[in-house]
C-alpha positions as CSV (number, residue, x, y, z in Angstrom):
1,M,22.7,-6.5,3.0
2,A,21.1,-3.3,2.1
3,V,23.4,-0.3,2.5
4,S,23.3,3.3,1.3
5,V,23.9,3.9,-2.4
6,P,27.6,4.8,-3.3
7,E,28.2,8.6,-3.4
8,A,29.9,8.0,-6.7
9,T,26.7,6.9,-8.4
10,N,25.2,10.3,-7.6
11,E,28.2,12.6,-8.5
12,Q,27.5,13.1,-12.1
13,D,24.1,14.3,-11.3
14,L,24.7,16.2,-8.2
15,Q,25.7,19.6,-9.8
16,Q,22.4,19.7,-11.8
17,H,20.3,18.5,-8.9
18,R,21.6,21.5,-6.7
19,Q,20.5,23.9,-9.5
20,K,17.1,22.6,-9.7
21,V,16.6,22.6,-5.9
22,E,17.7,26.2,-5.7
23,F,15.5,27.1,-8.6
24,L,12.5,25.4,-7.0
25,R,13.1,27.0,-3.6
26,N,13.1,30.3,-5.2
27,V,9.9,29.7,-7.0
28,L,8.0,28.4,-3.7
29,S,9.7,31.2,-1.7
30,L,10.9,28.5,0.9
31,D,13.2,29.7,3.5
32,D,15.7,27.2,5.2
33,T,13.2,26.2,8.1
34,A,10.2,25.7,5.6
35,Y,12.4,23.7,3.1
36,D,13.9,21.5,5.8
37,K,10.6,20.8,7.2
38,V,9.0,19.6,3.8
39,I,12.2,17.5,3.1
40,R,11.9,15.8,6.5
41,K,8.3,15.0,5.9
42,I,9.1,13.4,2.6
43,E,11.9,11.5,4.1
44,S,9.6,10.0,6.9
45,F,6.7,9.1,4.5
46,Q,7.2,5.3,4.0
47,V,5.2,2.9,2.0
48,A,5.1,-0.8,2.4
49,V,5.8,-3.5,-0.3
50,P,3.9,-6.5,-0.2
51,S,5.7,-9.8,-0.3
52,W,3.6,-10.9,-3.4
53,A,4.6,-7.8,-5.5
54,L,8.2,-8.9,-6.2
55,G,7.3,-11.2,-9.1
56,T,5.7,-10.6,-12.4
57,G,1.9,-10.7,-12.3
58,G,-0.3,-11.8,-15.3
59,T,-3.8,-12.3,-16.3
60,R,-6.0,-15.2,-17.1
61,F,-4.5,-15.2,-20.7
62,G,-0.9,-15.5,-19.7
63,R,2.1,-14.5,-17.6
64,F,5.5,-13.2,-18.8
65,P,8.2,-13.7,-16.0
66,A,10.9,-11.2,-15.8
67,G,13.5,-13.7,-14.7
68,G,15.5,-13.7,-11.3
69,E,12.2,-13.5,-9.5
70,P,12.4,-14.1,-5.7
71,R,11.7,-18.0,-4.9
72,T,11.8,-17.6,-1.1
73,L,10.7,-15.1,1.6
74,E,14.4,-14.6,2.1
75,E,15.0,-13.5,-1.5
76,K,11.9,-11.2,-1.4
77,I,13.4,-9.5,1.6
78,E,16.5,-9.0,-0.2
79,D,14.7,-7.3,-3.3
80,V,12.7,-5.0,-0.9
81,G,16.1,-4.2,0.7
82,L,17.4,-3.2,-2.9
83,I,14.4,-0.9,-3.6
84,H,14.8,0.7,-0.3
85,Q,18.5,1.2,-0.8
86,A,17.7,3.2,-3.9
87,T,14.5,5.1,-2.9
88,R,14.7,5.2,1.0
89,A,10.9,5.1,0.6
90,T,9.9,1.7,1.8
91,N,11.2,0.4,5.0
92,S,8.6,-2.2,5.5
93,I,7.1,-5.5,4.2
94,S,3.5,-6.5,4.2
95,L,3.5,-10.4,4.5
96,H,1.0,-12.7,2.9
97,I,0.3,-15.8,4.6
98,P,0.4,-18.8,3.5
99,W,2.4,-17.7,0.3
100,D,5.2,-16.7,2.6
101,I,5.2,-18.4,5.9
102,P,8.5,-17.8,7.7
103,K,10.2,-20.9,8.6
104,D,12.6,-19.4,11.1
105,A,11.3,-16.2,12.6
106,T,14.8,-15.4,14.3
107,S,16.6,-15.5,11.1
108,I,14.0,-13.6,9.3
109,L,14.1,-10.9,11.8
110,E,17.9,-10.7,11.5
111,L,17.7,-10.4,7.7
112,L,15.0,-7.8,8.1
113,R,17.3,-6.0,10.3
114,E,20.4,-6.1,8.1
115,N,18.1,-4.5,5.3
116,E,16.7,-1.9,7.3
117,L,13.1,-3.4,7.1
118,I,10.4,-4.5,9.4
119,I,7.1,-6.5,8.9
120,D,4.3,-3.9,9.2
121,S,1.4,-6.1,8.7
122,V,0.3,-9.7,7.9
123,N,-2.5,-10.7,5.3
124,S,-4.6,-13.6,5.4
125,N,-5.8,-15.6,2.3
126,T,-9.3,-17.2,2.1
127,F,-9.8,-16.3,-1.4
128,Q,-8.3,-19.4,-2.8
129,D,-8.0,-23.1,-1.7
130,Q,-4.4,-24.4,-0.6
131,A,-3.2,-27.9,-1.3
132,D,-3.4,-29.1,2.3
133,Q,-6.9,-27.3,3.0
134,K,-9.7,-29.6,4.4
135,Y,-12.6,-27.5,3.2
136,S,-13.1,-25.4,0.1
137,Y,-13.7,-21.7,0.0
138,K,-15.7,-22.0,-3.3
139,F,-18.8,-20.6,-1.8
140,G,-17.3,-18.3,0.7
141,S,-15.1,-18.2,4.0
142,L,-15.9,-16.1,6.8
143,C,-19.5,-15.8,5.3
144,H,-20.1,-19.7,4.6
145,T,-23.3,-21.3,5.6
146,D,-21.2,-24.2,6.9
147,D,-19.9,-23.8,10.4
148,R,-16.8,-25.9,9.8
149,I,-15.7,-23.8,6.8
150,R,-16.2,-20.5,8.8
151,K,-14.2,-21.9,11.7
152,Q,-11.4,-22.9,9.2
153,A,-11.4,-19.4,7.9
154,V,-11.4,-18.1,11.4
155,D,-8.6,-20.3,12.6
156,H,-6.5,-19.4,9.5
157,N,-6.8,-15.7,10.4
158,I,-5.6,-16.4,13.9
159,E,-2.7,-18.5,12.8
160,V,-1.7,-15.4,10.5
161,V,-1.7,-13.2,13.6
162,E,0.5,-15.8,15.3
163,H,3.0,-15.5,12.6
164,G,2.9,-11.9,12.8
165,I,3.6,-11.8,16.4
166,R,6.7,-13.8,15.8
167,L,7.9,-11.3,13.5
168,N,6.9,-8.1,15.6
169,S,4.0,-7.1,13.5
170,K,0.9,-5.7,15.0
171,V,-1.6,-5.3,12.1
172,L,-3.9,-8.0,10.3
173,T,-5.3,-7.2,7.1
174,V,-8.5,-8.9,6.0
175,W,-9.7,-9.1,2.3
176,L,-12.7,-11.3,1.5
177,A,-13.6,-12.7,-2.0
178,D,-16.8,-13.8,-0.3
179,G,-19.8,-12.9,-2.6
180,S,-22.2,-14.2,-5.2
181,N,-22.5,-14.4,-8.8
182,F,-26.3,-14.9,-9.2
183,P,-29.4,-13.5,-7.9
184,G,-30.7,-15.7,-5.0
185,Q,-27.4,-17.3,-4.5
186,H,-27.0,-15.4,-1.1
187,H,-29.2,-14.5,1.9
188,F,-27.6,-10.9,2.0
189,R,-28.6,-10.3,5.6
190,K,-27.5,-13.6,6.9
191,A,-24.2,-13.7,4.8
192,Y,-23.4,-10.3,6.4
193,A,-24.2,-11.4,9.9
194,R,-22.1,-14.6,9.6
195,T,-19.3,-12.5,8.2
196,L,-19.5,-10.1,11.2
197,D,-19.6,-12.9,13.7
198,S,-16.3,-14.4,12.1
199,L,-14.6,-11.1,12.1
200,Q,-15.5,-10.4,15.8
201,Q,-14.1,-14.0,16.8
202,I,-10.8,-13.1,15.0
203,Y,-10.8,-9.6,16.7
204,K,-11.3,-11.1,20.0
205,A,-8.4,-13.6,19.4
206,M,-5.9,-10.8,18.5
207,P,-3.5,-9.4,21.1
208,G,-4.6,-6.2,22.9
209,D,-2.0,-4.0,20.9
210,W,-3.1,-5.4,17.5
211,N,-5.1,-3.8,14.7
212,M,-7.4,-5.3,12.2
213,L,-7.9,-3.7,8.7
214,I,-11.1,-4.5,6.9
215,E,-10.9,-4.1,3.2
216,Y,-13.9,-3.7,0.9
217,K,-14.5,-4.3,-2.9
218,P,-17.7,-3.8,-4.9
219,Y,-17.2,-6.7,-7.3
220,E,-14.8,-9.5,-8.3
221,P,-14.6,-12.4,-8.0
222,G,-18.3,-12.1,-7.1
223,F,-19.8,-10.2,-10.0
224,Y,-23.4,-9.9,-8.6
225,S,-22.6,-9.1,-4.9
226,T,-19.8,-8.9,-2.5
227,V,-20.2,-9.3,1.3
228,I,-18.1,-6.1,2.0
229,P,-18.9,-4.0,-1.0
230,D,-18.2,-0.4,0.2
231,W,-16.6,1.8,2.9
232,G,-19.9,2.1,4.7
233,T,-20.0,-1.8,5.4
234,S,-16.5,-2.0,6.3
235,Y,-17.0,1.0,8.7
236,Q,-19.9,-0.6,10.4
237,M,-18.1,-3.8,10.6
238,S,-15.0,-2.1,12.3
239,Q,-17.3,-0.3,14.7
240,A,-18.9,-3.6,15.5
241,C,-15.6,-5.3,16.2
242,G,-13.9,-2.8,18.3
243,D,-11.6,0.3,18.6
244,R,-8.9,-1.5,16.9
245,A,-10.5,-2.4,13.9
246,N,-10.5,0.2,10.9
247,V,-11.1,0.4,7.3
248,L,-8.7,-0.2,4.6
249,V,-9.1,1.7,1.2
250,D,-7.8,0.3,-1.9
251,L,-7.6,2.6,-4.8
252,G,-8.8,0.0,-7.3
253,H,-11.8,-1.2,-5.1
254,H,-14.2,1.4,-6.3
255,L,-16.7,1.8,-9.2
256,P,-15.6,4.0,-12.0
257,N,-15.6,7.8,-11.2
258,T,-16.0,7.3,-7.3
259,N,-15.0,10.2,-5.4
260,I,-12.3,8.4,-3.3
261,E,-11.0,11.6,-1.8
262,Q,-14.3,12.3,-0.2
263,I,-14.4,8.7,1.2
264,V,-10.9,9.3,2.7
265,A,-12.1,12.6,4.3
266,R,-15.1,11.0,5.6
267,L,-13.1,8.0,7.2
268,L,-10.6,10.4,8.8
269,H,-13.6,12.5,10.3
270,F,-15.0,9.1,11.7
271,G,-11.4,8.3,12.9
272,R,-11.6,5.0,11.0
273,L,-9.0,5.2,8.3
274,G,-6.6,2.3,9.0
275,G,-4.9,1.6,5.9
276,F,-4.3,2.4,2.1
277,H,-3.5,0.2,-0.8
278,F,-2.0,2.1,-3.6
279,N,-2.3,1.3,-7.3
280,G,-3.6,2.8,-10.6
281,S,-7.0,2.1,-12.2
282,H,-8.7,3.0,-15.3
283,Y,-11.5,0.4,-15.5
284,G,-11.7,-1.3,-12.2
285,D,-9.1,-3.2,-10.1
286,D,-6.5,-2.8,-12.7
287,D,-3.6,-3.0,-10.4
288,L,-1.6,-0.7,-12.4
289,T,1.4,1.6,-11.3
290,T,0.1,4.0,-8.8
291,G,-0.4,7.6,-10.4
292,S,0.0,6.2,-13.9
293,I,-3.7,6.8,-14.8
294,K,-5.1,9.5,-12.4
295,P,-2.4,11.5,-10.9
296,Y,-4.7,14.5,-10.1
297,Q,-6.9,12.1,-8.1
298,L,-3.9,10.8,-6.2
299,F,-2.9,14.4,-5.4
300,L,-6.4,15.1,-4.1
301,I,-6.6,12.2,-2.0
302,F,-3.1,13.1,-0.4
303,N,-4.5,16.6,0.0
304,E,-7.1,15.2,2.3
305,L,-4.8,12.8,4.1
306,V,-2.3,15.9,4.7
307,A,-5.1,18.2,5.9
308,G,-6.4,15.4,8.2
309,A,-2.8,14.9,9.7
310,N,-2.6,18.7,10.3
311,D,-6.1,19.1,11.9
312,R,-6.0,18.6,15.7
313,Q,-9.8,17.8,15.7
314,V,-9.2,14.7,13.7
315,R,-8.7,11.6,15.9
316,N,-7.3,9.0,13.6
317,P,-5.0,6.2,14.1
318,A,-1.6,6.0,12.2
319,V,-2.6,5.0,8.6
320,A,-0.7,2.0,7.1
321,Y,0.4,2.6,3.6
322,M,1.1,-0.2,1.2
323,I,1.5,-0.7,-2.7
324,D,-0.9,-3.3,-4.1
325,A,-0.2,-3.7,-7.9
326,S,0.4,-6.2,-10.5
327,H,3.4,-6.0,-12.6
328,N,2.2,-7.6,-15.8
329,I,4.7,-6.1,-18.4
330,K,7.0,-4.1,-16.4
331,D,10.1,-5.2,-14.3
332,P,8.6,-5.7,-10.8
333,I,11.2,-3.7,-9.0
334,E,11.1,-0.9,-11.5
335,D,7.3,-0.7,-11.4
336,L,7.4,-0.6,-7.7
337,I,10.1,2.3,-7.9
338,N,7.7,4.1,-10.2
339,S,4.8,3.7,-7.7
340,L,7.0,4.9,-4.8
341,E,7.9,8.1,-6.7
342,N,4.5,8.9,-7.8
343,I,3.1,8.3,-4.3
344,R,5.8,10.5,-2.7
345,S,5.3,13.1,-5.4
346,A,1.6,13.4,-4.6
347,Y,2.4,13.6,-1.0
348,A,5.0,16.3,-1.7
349,K,2.5,18.4,-3.7
350,A,0.0,18.1,-1.0
351,L,2.3,19.4,1.5
352,L,2.7,22.7,-0.7
353,V,-1.0,23.4,-0.5
354,N,-1.7,26.7,1.2
355,V,-4.2,25.4,3.7
356,E,-5.0,28.8,5.4
357,T,-5.7,30.5,2.0
358,L,-7.7,27.5,0.8
359,E,-9.9,27.4,3.9
360,H,-10.6,31.2,3.6
361,A,-11.5,30.7,0.1
362,Q,-13.8,27.9,0.8
363,H,-15.4,29.9,3.7
364,E,-15.9,32.8,1.1
365,N,-17.2,30.3,-1.6
366,D,-14.6,31.6,-4.1
367,V,-14.7,28.5,-6.2
368,V,-12.0,29.6,-8.8
369,L,-9.5,30.5,-6.1
370,C,-10.1,27.2,-4.4
371,E,-9.2,25.3,-7.8
372,Q,-6.3,27.7,-8.4
373,I,-4.7,26.9,-5.0
374,L,-4.9,23.3,-5.6
375,Q,-3.7,23.5,-9.2
376,A,-0.8,25.5,-8.2
377,A,0.4,22.8,-5.8
378,F,-0.3,20.0,-8.3
379,Q,1.4,21.5,-11.2
380,T,4.6,22.1,-9.2
381,D,7.6,19.9,-10.2
382,V,8.5,18.4,-7.0
383,R,11.1,15.8,-8.4
384,P,14.0,18.0,-7.0
385,L,12.5,17.7,-3.5
386,L,12.3,14.0,-3.7
387,A,15.7,13.6,-4.9
388,E,16.8,15.8,-2.0
389,A,15.1,13.6,0.4
390,R,16.7,10.5,-1.1
391,L,20.1,12.0,-1.2
392,R,20.1,13.1,2.5
393,T,19.0,9.6,3.6
394,G,21.8,7.8,1.5
395,G,19.5,6.9,-1.6
396,S,19.9,7.6,-5.3
397,L,19.2,10.8,-7.2
398,D,17.8,8.5,-10.0
399,P,16.7,5.2,-8.6
400,I,15.7,3.5,-11.8
401,G,18.8,4.8,-13.4
402,Y,20.7,3.2,-10.5
403,F,18.8,-0.1,-10.8
404,R,19.8,-0.4,-14.5
405,S,23.3,1.0,-14.4
406,Q,24.2,-1.5,-11.7
407,K,22.5,-4.4,-13.9
408,I,20.6,-5.6,-10.9
409,R,18.0,-7.5,-12.8
410,E,20.8,-9.2,-14.8
411,K,22.6,-10.1,-11.5
412,L,19.3,-11.5,-10.0
413,I,18.9,-13.7,-13.1
414,A,22.4,-14.9,-12.9
415,R,21.8,-15.9,-9.3
416,R,18.2,-17.2,-9.5
417,G,17.8,-18.2,-13.2
418,K,15.8,-16.9,-16.0
419,K,12.7,-19.0,-15.3
420,S,12.5,-18.5,-11.5
421,V,8.9,-17.8,-10.3
422,A,8.0,-15.7,-7.3
423,T,6.0,-17.7,-4.7
424,G,2.4,-16.8,-4.5
425,L,1.7,-16.1,-7.9
């Protein structure tokens, strides 16, 4: 059962933490009201951990397990509970079907409650074949030319929703590997039409209080084309499905140097930004630790997210935030903690942007001042604010230090074994 971090583990760092907080408050000229407002916003910003992210990832060349990996959904919930206990930043799990089908929904709900967690979304899988699957997705799923295969993929998504209903979730995430590797392989327009028809069937089958998130990706595994390659295609499909379908943005699902923050702003303007998958990218869909490669871009994205949230003219649903990374050489739990801290850091910096001054500078076309305002917020060391938010909610001043001092990985290995492998990998 996840509980608050023992106060004794924070005692040795508490005095230094107080000094850092007071110094930062003076630098930022934050009175008690403004300071508490920022801390509360940081506290409330929560990011889901996907059920597939608790094990070591890998590449086509190999995989190097960390040991003590969760073998069941129950053990995955336990690991997310440990992360939330230390960070107080991830109160939900995004569930992947069929890798993590709940055998007993009642007991799973109880375990979630004990760990102060919920299932915020469920994810379908038509990008690989399962052992008991009748038809193959080798040449596509929702876009397939064969009616039987499309029906199988549609039925799977509906089944995923049914699992989600039993776990009190209300969001279905759809990512398709459908695409082609060679010119002429696909009839582009017909593949699009078949995919949209399949998505509309799934949408129609969902309960009236459910939402569908449609993810896009420009390449991989199809290297010539993908059926949903960009935000515009996802946006159009969302519109064609209905008001409860929206676009899901994955930081790694863009071509190099894409202006993702502009995409975010555009989707907010249209009221169609439904979800966010966080990771780090240098070349493509690298799935590295969030904020490890392009921290300034992450900040600029959050600047748009915060600006949109504060703009009364923006009519956008609540955005579902999730980490989607592959922990190839880092300890999975430590890597997730890294990502959570970097995400909250970017968010906290965005909260410090002087919006009124920035908008005035933009109106006056003062390019230098505009950049100075953003740089001032980005270069601020907000780690004391994050630590204070964790402290106030029962977390650790130093989550990774806590993870290591408590020898959590060693304890997991002792219980689960050195060669245990997380399901779904």
